[in-house]
Each structure stands twice: as structure tokens, then as C-alpha cells.
C-alpha positions as CSV (number, residue, x, y, z in Angstrom):
1,X,0.0,0.0,0.0
2,X,1.3,3.5,-0.9
3,X,2.5,5.6,2.0
4,X,0.0,8.4,2.8
5,X,1.8,10.9,5.0
6,X,-1.1,13.3,5.6
7,X,-3.2,10.3,6.9
8,X,-0.4,9.5,9.4
9,X,-0.6,13.0,10.8
10,X,-4.4,13.0,10.8
11,X,-4.6,9.7,12.7
12,X,-2.7,11.0,15.7
13,X,-5.1,12.1,18.5
14,X,-4.0,14.5,21.3
15,X,-6.3,15.9,24.0
16,X,-5.4,18.8,26.3
17,X,-5.1,18.4,30.0
18,X,-8.8,19.5,30.5
19,X,-10.2,17.9,27.4
20,X,-9.0,20.6,25.0
21,X,-9.0,19.7,21.3
22,X,-5.4,20.9,21.2
23,X,-2.8,19.4,23.6
24,X,-1.9,21.6,26.6
25,X,1.3,23.6,26.3
26,X,4.0,22.7,28.8
27,X,5.2,26.1,29.8
28,X,8.0,24.9,32.2
29,X,11.7,24.9,32.0
30,X,12.2,22.1,34.6
31,X,10.1,19.3,36.0
32,X,9.5,17.8,39.5
33,X,10.2,14.2,40.5
34,X,8.3,12.3,43.1
35,X,11.5,10.4,44.1
36,X,15.2,11.0,43.9
37,X,15.7,7.6,42.3
38,X,13.5,8.6,39.3
39,X,15.6,11.7,38.8
40,X,18.8,9.5,38.8
41,X,17.2,7.1,36.3
42,X,16.1,9.9,34.0
43,X,19.7,11.3,34.0
44,X,20.8,7.8,33.0
45,X,18.3,7.8,30.2
46,X,16.1,5.0,31.7
47,X,12.9,6.7,32.9
48,X,10.6,6.6,29.9
49,X,7.8,9.2,30.1
50,X,9.6,11.4,32.7
51,X,10.7,14.9,31.9
52,X,13.9,16.3,33.1
53,X,14.7,19.7,31.7
54,X,13.3,21.5,28.7
55,X,16.6,21.5,26.9
56,X,16.3,17.7,26.9
57,X,12.6,17.6,25.9
58,X,9.1,18.8,26.8
59,X,5.6,17.3,26.3
60,X,4.9,20.0,23.7
61,X,8.0,19.2,21.7
62,X,7.3,15.5,21.8
63,X,3.8,16.0,20.5
64,X,5.2,17.9,17.5
65,X,8.1,15.5,17.0
66,X,5.7,12.5,17.1
67,X,3.5,14.1,14.4
68,X,6.6,14.9,12.2
69,X,7.9,11.4,12.6
70,X,4.5,10.0,11.5
71,X,4.6,12.3,8.4
72,X,8.1,11.1,7.5
73,X,7.5,7.4,8.4
74,X,10.4,7.3,11.0
75,X,10.4,5.8,14.5
76,X,10.6,9.2,16.2
77,X,11.8,12.8,15.8
78,X,13.5,15.6,17.8
79,X,12.5,19.2,17.1
80,X,15.0,22.0,17.3
81,X,15.1,25.8,17.4
82,X,16.0,26.2,13.7
83,X,16.7,24.2,10.6
84,X,20.4,24.8,11.1
85,X,19.9,23.7,14.7
86,X,18.8,20.3,13.2
87,X,21.5,20.0,10.6
88,X,24.5,20.9,12.7
89,X,24.0,18.4,15.6
90,X,23.3,15.5,13.3
91,X,26.5,16.0,11.5
92,X,28.5,16.5,14.7
93,X,26.9,13.4,16.2
94,X,28.0,11.3,13.3
95,X,31.4,12.8,12.5
96,X,34.6,13.2,14.5
97,X,38.1,14.4,13.9
98,X,39.5,12.9,10.6
99,X,36.1,12.0,9.2
100,X,34.8,13.0,5.8
101,X,31.4,13.9,4.3
102,X,30.2,13.7,0.7
103,X,27.6,16.4,0.0
104,X,25.6,17.6,-2.8
105,X,27.2,20.8,-4.3
106,X,23.8,22.6,-4.5
107,X,22.5,22.9,-1.0
108,X,21.3,25.7,1.2
109,X,24.0,28.4,1.6
110,X,24.1,28.1,5.4
111,X,24.7,24.3,5.2
112,X,27.3,24.8,2.6
113,X,29.1,27.4,4.8
114,X,28.9,25.1,7.8
115,X,30.4,22.2,5.9
116,X,33.1,24.2,4.1
117,X,34.1,26.8,6.6
118,X,33.1,25.6,10.1
119,X,33.5,21.8,10.2
120,X,37.2,21.9,9.2
121,X,37.8,23.4,12.6
122,X,37.1,20.0,14.0
123,X,39.1,18.3,11.3
124,X,36.1,17.1,9.3
125,X,36.3,17.6,5.6
126,X,33.7,17.7,2.9
127,X,33.7,16.8,-0.8
128,X,31.0,18.6,-2.8
129,X,29.7,16.7,-5.8
130,X,26.9,16.7,-8.5
131,X,24.4,14.6,-6.6
132,X,22.6,13.6,-9.8
133,X,25.7,11.8,-11.0
134,X,26.0,8.6,-9.0
135,X,29.4,7.7,-10.3
136,X,30.8,11.0,-9.2
137,X,29.2,10.5,-5.7
138,X,30.8,7.1,-5.3
139,X,34.1,8.3,-6.6
140,X,34.2,10.9,-3.8
141,X,33.8,8.3,-1.0
142,X,36.9,7.5,0.9
143,X,37.8,5.2,3.8
144,X,37.1,8.1,6.2
145,X,33.7,9.0,4.8
146,X,30.9,8.7,7.3
147,X,28.0,10.7,5.8
148,X,26.3,11.2,2.5
149,X,24.3,14.5,2.6
150,X,21.8,15.9,0.1
151,X,18.5,17.8,-0.3
152,X,15.5,16.0,-1.9
153,X,15.1,19.0,-4.1
154,X,18.1,21.3,-3.9
155,X,18.2,25.0,-2.9
156,X,18.2,26.9,-5.1
157,X,18.8,25.0,-8.4
158,X,16.0,22.5,-7.8
159,X,18.1,19.5,-8.6
160,X,16.4,16.2,-7.7
161,X,18.3,13.5,-5.7
162,X,17.7,9.8,-6.5
163,X,17.3,9.0,-2.9
164,X,16.7,5.2,-3.4
165,X,20.0,4.9,-5.4
166,X,21.9,7.1,-2.9
167,X,20.6,5.0,0.0
168,X,21.9,1.8,-1.8
169,X,25.2,3.5,-2.3
170,X,25.3,4.6,1.4
171,X,24.5,1.0,2.6
172,X,27.2,-0.4,0.3
173,X,29.9,1.8,1.8
174,X,28.4,1.8,5.4
175,X,27.5,5.5,5.4
176,X,24.5,7.4,6.8
177,X,22.4,9.1,4.2
178,X,21.1,12.4,5.6
179,X,18.3,14.1,3.5
180,X,17.1,17.6,3.9
181,X,13.4,17.5,2.8
182,X,12.5,21.1,3.4
183,X,11.5,21.8,-0.2
184,X,9.2,18.8,-0.6
185,X,7.2,17.9,2.5
186,X,4.5,15.3,1.9
187,X,5.5,15.1,-1.8
188,X,8.6,13.0,-1.1
189,X,9.2,10.7,1.9
190,X,13.0,10.1,2.0
191,X,12.9,7.6,4.9
192,X,10.6,5.3,2.9
193,X,13.2,5.5,0.1
194,X,16.0,4.4,2.4
195,X,17.3,7.6,4.0
196,X,18.7,7.2,7.5
197,X,17.9,10.7,8.8
198,X,15.4,13.2,7.4
199,X,15.7,16.9,8.3
200,X,13.4,19.8,7.8
201,X,13.5,23.5,8.4
202,X,10.1,23.9,10.0
203,X,10.3,27.6,9.3
204,X,9.3,27.1,5.7
205,X,6.3,25.1,4.3
206,X,5.6,23.0,7.4
207,X,4.8,26.1,9.6
208,X,3.8,28.1,6.6
209,X,3.1,31.5,8.2
210,X,6.7,33.0,8.4
211,X,6.3,33.7,12.1
212,X,8.4,31.0,13.6
213,X,11.9,29.4,13.2
214,X,12.3,25.7,13.8
215,X,13.8,22.4,12.7
216,X,13.3,18.7,13.1
217,X,15.5,15.6,12.9
218,X,13.5,12.4,12.0
219,X,15.2,9.1,12.5
220,X,15.4,5.9,14.6
221,X,14.7,5.9,18.3
222,X,18.3,4.9,19.0
223,X,19.7,7.8,17.0
224,X,17.3,10.4,18.6
225,X,18.2,9.0,22.0
226,X,21.8,9.5,21.2
227,X,21.3,13.1,20.2
228,X,19.4,13.7,23.5
229,X,22.0,12.0,25.7
230,X,23.1,14.2,28.6
231,X,26.6,12.8,28.3
232,X,27.5,13.0,24.6
233,X,24.3,14.0,22.7
234,X,24.8,16.9,20.3
235,X,21.2,18.2,20.6
236,X,21.4,18.1,24.4
237,X,24.9,19.7,24.6
238,X,24.7,22.2,21.8
239,X,21.4,23.5,23.1
240,X,19.4,24.1,19.9
241,X,16.1,23.6,21.8
242,X,12.7,24.6,20.5
243,X,10.4,26.7,22.7
244,X,7.3,24.9,23.8
245,X,5.0,27.7,22.7
246,X,6.5,27.6,19.2
247,X,6.2,23.8,19.1
248,X,2.5,24.1,19.9
249,X,2.1,26.8,17.2
250,X,3.8,24.7,14.5
251,X,1.7,21.6,15.4
252,X,-1.5,23.5,14.7
253,X,-0.2,24.7,11.3
254,X,1.0,21.2,10.5
255,X,-2.6,20.0,10.3
256,X,-3.3,22.1,7.2
257,X,0.0,21.3,5.4
258,X,-1.7,18.9,3.0
259,X,-4.1,21.5,1.8
260,X,-1.4,24.2,1.5
261,X,1.0,22.0,-0.4
262,X,-1.6,21.1,-2.9
263,X,-2.2,24.7,-3.6
264,X,1.5,25.7,-3.6
265,X,2.2,22.9,-6.1
266,X,-0.9,23.7,-8.3
267,X,0.1,27.4,-8.5
268,X,3.8,26.8,-9.1
269,X,3.1,24.2,-11.8
270,X,0.7,26.7,-13.6
271,X,3.2,29.5,-13.5
272,X,6.1,27.3,-14.5
273,X,4.3,26.2,-17.7
274,X,3.3,29.8,-18.5
275,X,6.8,31.1,-17.9
276,X,8.3,28.4,-20.1
277,X,5.7,29.2,-22.7
278,X,7.0,32.7,-22.8
279,X,10.4,31.5,-23.6
280,X,11.9,32.1,-20.1
281,X,14.5,29.7,-18.9
282,X,12.4,28.0,-16.3
283,X,13.3,25.3,-13.8
284,X,10.5,23.4,-12.1
285,X,10.5,19.6,-11.4
286,X,7.0,19.3,-12.7
287,X,8.0,20.4,-16.2
288,X,8.9,17.6,-18.7
289,X,12.0,19.7,-19.6
290,X,13.4,19.3,-16.1
291,X,16.3,16.7,-16.3
292,X,15.0,14.8,-13.3
293,X,11.2,15.2,-14.0
294,X,10.8,11.4,-14.2
295,X,13.0,10.8,-11.2
296,X,10.7,13.0,-9.1
297,X,7.6,11.3,-10.5
298,X,9.0,7.9,-9.4
299,X,9.5,9.1,-5.8
300,X,6.5,11.3,-5.2
301,X,3.5,10.6,-3.0
302,X,0.1,11.0,-4.6
303,X,-1.8,14.3,-4.5
304,X,0.9,16.8,-3.4
305,X,2.5,17.7,-6.7
306,X,6.0,18.9,-7.5
307,X,6.2,21.5,-4.8
308,X,6.0,25.3,-4.6
309,X,9.5,26.3,-5.7
310,X,10.6,27.4,-9.2
311,X,13.3,29.5,-10.7
312,X,13.6,31.6,-13.8
313,X,16.8,33.2,-15.3
314,X,16.3,36.7,-16.6
315,X,19.9,37.2,-17.7
316,X,21.3,39.7,-15.3
317,X,21.2,40.8,-11.6
318,X,20.0,44.3,-12.6
319,X,17.0,42.8,-14.5
320,X,16.3,40.4,-11.7
321,X,16.3,43.2,-9.1
322,X,14.2,45.5,-11.3
323,X,11.6,42.7,-11.8
324,X,11.4,41.7,-8.1
325,X,11.1,45.4,-7.0
326,X,8.2,45.9,-9.5
327,X,6.4,42.7,-8.5
328,X,6.6,43.8,-4.9
329,X,5.3,47.2,-5.8
330,X,2.4,45.6,-7.6
331,X,1.7,43.4,-4.5
332,X,2.5,40.2,-6.3
333,X,4.8,39.0,-3.5
334,X,7.6,40.1,-1.3
335,X,11.3,40.5,-2.1
336,X,12.4,38.3,0.9
337,X,14.4,35.2,1.6
338,X,12.8,32.0,3.0
339,X,9.8,30.1,1.5
340,X,6.5,28.5,2.2
341,X,4.6,31.7,3.0
342,X,1.0,32.3,1.9
343,X,2.3,35.1,-0.2
344,X,4.8,34.6,-3.0
345,X,8.4,35.3,-2.0
346,X,11.2,35.9,-4.4
347,X,15.0,36.6,-4.2
348,X,18.1,36.4,-6.3
349,X,19.9,33.5,-4.4
350,X,23.4,34.3,-5.8
351,X,23.4,37.5,-3.8
352,X,21.3,36.3,-0.8
353,X,20.6,32.7,0.4
354,X,23.6,31.3,-1.6
355,X,25.9,34.2,-1.1
356,X,28.1,32.0,1.1
357,X,29.1,30.0,-2.0
358,X,32.1,31.7,-3.8
359,X,31.3,33.2,-7.2
360,X,33.5,30.9,-9.1
361,X,31.7,27.9,-7.5
362,X,28.3,29.5,-8.2
363,X,29.2,29.6,-11.9
364,X,30.5,26.1,-11.9
365,X,27.2,24.7,-10.6
366,X,25.1,26.9,-12.9
367,X,23.9,29.5,-10.4
368,X,23.8,32.7,-12.4
369,X,23.4,36.4,-11.4
370,X,20.0,36.6,-13.2
371,X,18.5,33.6,-11.4
372,X,15.3,34.4,-9.4
373,X,14.0,31.8,-6.9
374,X,10.3,31.9,-6.4
375,X,8.4,30.4,-3.5
376,X,4.9,30.5,-5.0
377,X,2.1,31.5,-2.7
378,X,-1.5,30.4,-2.2
379,X,-3.1,32.9,-4.6
380,X,-6.7,32.1,-5.3
381,X,-6.6,33.4,-8.8
382,X,-3.3,32.3,-10.3
383,X,-4.3,33.3,-13.8
384,X,-4.6,36.9,-12.7
385,X,-1.2,36.6,-10.9
386,X,0.4,35.4,-14.1
387,X,-1.0,38.2,-16.2
388,X,0.2,40.8,-13.7
389,X,3.7,39.2,-13.6
390,X,3.8,39.1,-17.4
391,X,3.2,42.9,-17.5
392,X,5.9,43.4,-14.9
393,X,8.3,41.4,-17.1
394,X,7.5,43.5,-20.1
395,X,7.9,46.7,-18.2
396,X,11.5,45.9,-17.1
397,X,12.6,44.3,-20.4
398,X,12.6,40.7,-19.4
399,X,10.1,40.0,-22.2
């Protein structure tokens, strides 16, 4: 039977302390114990169901983690204060001095900067490869490699990873496959395709209202327990803890994710086809012209489409900026980083979210100055939006 992630979320039932239809928020930083022995056992990691200190976990965080684990089809999950607060402890938990990581070359700029500039401080090196070329991925693996890292759909070039093939490669070489699934929640389920750990920035589509920063690590119970260990757990010791109030807020928004993703995908697919029809260089996994269109189709869950992200290349940064400024003036969206908002967001990633990547490397991977990344919103009349965008393009000389 096909995996239906929205059903997995919907089938969870939480009641509040007084019968509320939403679970009660645990607004405490520390928790009492009825006996000293229980406190000792909890520090040792043996007291299931007991809460120690909110940096370790809280009931509110566990509710959200359970729902996200259900969505991704993993045993459990740990929520964090940001997407980077999920990525960094996972890599530090799995890698030590002398170890090596093989990563996709097109990933979020913050992740790239962490791998290239920060991890070498701990004598952990990274090789960046074209994740769509499996022979290049395998050739980069060394005897010290511990992790294979990629994004389901890459930021910002929208390259699509063959997660099943990468999982087989990881297993062959005894590596852990870590997949950032931020761009494709519900559409793709990496754990079902063989990924060991699935990460999300909850800030984006999952929360959906651009009012909260958060992250999640979905994996096995053993791995999440290791991350939470008071002795050597990276999540516990690095302290990227999500606030209980934020966890409760995200959990409420998660319940409408399936409806929102359907509309994001519907709108993005419509615009991508229209932009391509105008002769614009358009990248969207739902287009047959996308080199990994069939790969995405082979992995996708039914109903949620190809996601809400697309790019166009307008030739130069000046034209990109002029177009984005005019679209914002016409209330077609906001010139802003991030994604997953109800309103369309657009930015030139080469000078914003991917600016950490040196210019020569941007060119090598095909990230041009004129590239505009769109996070398409929930517009009710997408045909009207397209017509208005087309007029903006004509006004600034893109068309």
C-alpha cells in the first residue's frame, strides 16, 4: 500500500489536560520528580515518560516530534530551534576528527558554509559533488567517509536527488544518508526510500506563516536517543532547543499542510508552464523539460504535486532586481528570503541565500546572477497573478 503521510498525521489524537482539542502547552523549563531515584534514572536515560529539563525535551516538543515522525515514516523525531539547529548536531553526532562527508554541491548556503568553513575546525572535511551523477558521488567516497548528505530538491537550483539509489550507495559503503526534505514535505518521503535521517527547516512550508523558526530531525529511536543524551548528545549539549510555545504553534499549522502543499504545487506548476511558454529559462520539477522530472515522479507521493518552488533566469542581476522590485510594488509578492509563506516570496539567491558560496563555484554549478528563486504562494486566482507578472516582465525588459 502506498504511504500516505497526511493520513499518518491526521490519525494522531491529542487531548489537552482539560479535554481541549489541542494538547496543553507545557510552559515549564524544569520538572519535578516524586522520588530521587526517578531523577537519577532519568539522567541515566532509563525513565521513559519522565521529563527532566526543557533543553532535553518537553511534552509540547514531543507532540510535534511525534507528528513529524509520523509524516516522514520514521520511528521518532526531535524538534530544534531552527533548521540549522537540526543540521549541525546531526553532522556533529555522526562525524569526528579525521572523518569525511560527501555532500551535494547545490545545498542551502548556510549548510554549505557550515560544511566548508566551520567543520574543518574539527578536522572534518567535505567533498561537494553533483548529486545527480552517482558515479561522481561514489568516486568521492573515501575510507574516512561517514555521511552522504543531500537535499531531496536542492536549494536553489532544484536538482532532484535519486534517494533510493543514494541509499543503496550509502549502505554499500556503510554510510549514513542524511536528506534535507525542506522543499518537498509530503511530496517526497525520504525515509521510505532508504534515507537514515530526514531533516526539515520547519520555518518554511511546514509552519507556513513565516512567524516561527524551527527544525526537526526524523530518525530511529536509537539515533534520537543518542542526540538527546546528557553525556554526549549533540542536541542536548549544543542547546538548539525549540520553545514549547513555538512547538504548539507549529503543530496547529502542520494540520493544514496537505491543503497548503496542494495549492502551492498547483500554482507553481501553472506559473512554470506559463513562464516556459513565454520563452523564459524556467526550472521546475513538474516540467517535462526538467532533467529529473521522471525521477521526481518515481519518488513522489500521490496528491501533493511537484512543490511550490521554481526558478527563472532573466539574464542579469539588474533585470532580476528590477523585476522583483516591481512585482513587490504591484503586491504580487515580497522581495524576501525564506519560503513556504501564503504570499509569493522571491529573491536572487546568488546574492542572498547562496551568497556564502564563492562566485566561481556558483558559476560552476550553474547559479547565475540573473536567477530568481520563487516560493509560490496560495493565490486564489493564479491566472490573474500570471497576467500581472507578465506585465511586470514586459515593463523591465525581461520579455
